[in-house]
DODOLUM-397003 format. One record per residue (C-alpha): residue in one letter; x, y, z. Coordinates in steps of 0.1 Angstrom, whole numbers, plus 5000, padded with zeros to 4 digits. Last residue first. Layout:
BEGIN
AXYZ;...
***
This chain:
BEGIN
L501446893291;C505146813295;I507647093300;Q511046943304;N512846823336;K511547033364;N509447223339;L505847153348;N506647253384;Y508547563371;Y505647663349;G503147613377;E505147813403;L505748093378;A502148103366;M500748093401;D503048373412;L501948573382;L498348503389;R498748623425;E500748933414;D498049063391;V498849043354;I498549373334;E498249323297;G499649603275;C499849393244;S497449143228;A498648883204;K496948693175;G498648433152;I498048143175;D495348273197;K494748533224;L498448543231;L499948763258;V502249063257;W502849173293;E502849523308;V504949513339;E503649703368;K505549913393;N505150243375;K504750133339;R507149843331;K507849803293;K511549843298;D511749533320;Y513949583350;I511149493374;F510949153358;S514249053375;E512549023409;K510148763396;M513048563380;R515048573412;N511948463433;V511248173410;P514748033412;Y516848023381;K517347753354;A513947623344;K514347373316;L512747473283;S515647363262;Y514847433225;D514947113205;Y513147233174;K510346973181;K510347093217;L509447443207;L506747313184;G505247093211;I505147383235;I503247583210;R500947293200;K500247213237;L499347583244;K496947573214;N495247263229;L495047413264;S493147713249;L494648063251;F493148373267;G492048233300;R494648413321;L496148073328;Y496547993291;S498148333284;L500548263313;Y501447933297;S502048123264;E504148373283;F506248083298;A506747893266;I507548213245;G509948333272;Q511647993271;A512048043233;V513148413240;A516048293262;F517148053234;G516848333209;H518948573230;M521848323237;I522248253274;K525648383286;W524248743289;N525148763327;S522948453331;L520448653353;R520348923325;E519648673298;L516948493317;S515248833326;H515348923289;G513548603280;F510748643306;T509948993293;H510948893258;G508448623250;F506248863231;N508149183227;L507049233191;I503549293204;A504849623219;R504849773183;L501149823185;G501250093212;G503650383214;E506650163206;K508650423187;E507950333151;D504350243153;K502550193120;T505650133099;I507049933128;V504249673127;K503949603090;I507849593088;K507949333116;I505449113099;N507149163065;Q510449053079;A508948733093;V507348653059;S510648723040;I512748513064;I510148233062;K510248233024;D514048263020;I514447973045;L511947763025;E513747812991;K517247753006;D516447443026;V518447503058;A518547133068;M516847253100;I514147413079;K513647103058;K513346873089;Q511047103108;N508547163079;K505047103093;E505247313125;L507247593109;L504747623080;D501847613105;F503447893125;L503848093093;G500248043084;K499148153119;D500648493112;S500648773137;I501848713172;L502648343170;G504148353136;A506548633145;K507548453177;I508448143157;I510548373135;E512248513166;A513048163178;L514548093144;G517248343150;S518548163181;L518047833163;F520547933136;E523048063161;N522747733180;R523247523148;D526347703137;L526047993112;S528548023084;S526047943056;L523748213069;Y526048483054;N525048403018;T521548513028;D522448883021;S520049113040;I521249463031;I519349713052;Y519550063038;D519150423050;P519250323086;Q516550433112;Y517450553146;F515350493177;T517750543207;G519250333235;V520150283271;L518350003290;N519049763263;K519349463287;G519349503324;S520949593357;R524549573345;L523749803317;N523249693282;F523549883249;G521450063223;T519750083190;K516150023178;G515550133142;G512849883133;I514649613112;S518249513119;S517249343152;D514549113139;V514548903107;M518048963094;S519549013129;L518348673142;L519348493110;T522848623114;T525048833091;P523049163092;I524449443068;H522949753084;I523650093068;L523850423087;K524350783079;M525451013108;G523351153136;R523951403164;H527551443153;Y527951083167;T524651003184;S522550793160;A525650643144;S526950523178;F523550373187;G523450193153;A526950063157;L526249923191;D522749783182;G523849633149;I527049493163;V525149313191;G522449203167;G524649033142;G527449163119;F528449443096;A527049773110;I528150013082;L528750383092;C528350623064;S529850973063;N527651273059;R527751363096;T531551343094;A534151083101;K537651213106;N539550883112;E540450953148;T536951073155;L535250763141;F537550523159;N537150723191;Y533350713189;I533550333182;K535750283213;M533250493234;V530450263222;S532449953232;S532950093268;I529250183270;N528249823268;K527449533244;Y530749353250;R529049093272;E526749003242;G529648853224;D532348883197;P535349113203;L535149443184;T536549533149;Y536949873135;L537549933098;F537950243076;F536950213040;R538250213004;N539749863006;R538649772971;L534949822982;I533549502967;D536549272971;R537249413006;I533649353016;K533648993005;Y537148933020;G535749043054;W533348743055;L534748483078;N537548663096;W535448983096;V532548803112;K534648643140;H536648963147;N533549183152;T532149453129;V532149833126;I532749963091;Y533350333082;T532750463047;G533550813035;N531451113024;Y528350923012;N526350892979;N528850672961;L528250422988;I525050292972;D526650192939;K529149932949;L527249852981;A524649662959;D527149372958;T526049292994;S522849142977;N524948832969;I522148592976;G518848772986;S517749093002;I517849462997;I515749653023;I515350023016;I514450263044;E512250573039;K512050843065;S509351113062;S508351053098;E505550903119;R504350673091;I507750513084;K507950413048;I509750083042;L510750003007;K511449632998;K513949522972;E514649162961;M517949052945;
***
């Protein structure tokens, strides 16, 4: 097992990431420090992996399972978690374990951050997406009808246990959904990671253990480097939102039926194209980015009318007054945040992207 210590600059908080095969075994010793263990998961994860938790904890825990899916990431689910904690007499010194993917992590994290004004929290991510992205950084929250993650808190866990055993149960789409965030990480901060993804598609899609461990570790380190400097998105952390302004709009318009990573992949394509039109990114680099997305078989087909996408941008959390602040690429491995795009250029980008994209983007 590998251990990483995250020290948040803006507070005295320290978070320990424990990763590798069978790292969940670390719970045996960790949980001795808490007054009761409360697990929030979903039916799918528990049916697949609940036996592992039962074997480690010998049934010394309280369990609450939610239905699986982004559409359950709402205030109703949060209230159910509160009731579960109250009915089973959880205290501020009890530990809530978020056992699942990003939806479970966000819901359980928000509940932990607000129950008794903050109880202890451990993340055990079970998807590639949550291992490299949503479990790291302390963001919690839920969706409103008008947009994704519009209610939330920043709340850091004590531990993140990233056990790569769980990846064996992912289907192809779940794997690709997580891989999109790794592609994003390479684009904003690490050209070497992008090159690795570009050259090793067959091995990565075959889930080569050594290679997967490597790209997970690199992607985690990129996010750790950012959030330790900027925990609450005061500046630098905004680069992690590359691909997400367009991607979140797709998710919202689909009523959360498009998987997060697939929406982000389209967001990466569009925001790379916008970077090119802005004069930041060369045509050759844009072609490489689009080529990589196509190599991993992400659909880049435009789904919703231009006017609906444009209207949807106003719900973006990064909007200041009436202007959305975009994250754009200056190069592969280098991003710039806080970019204001004038309406004329945005219209040109949307029209151009959709024209390129009537079937698939072809540059």
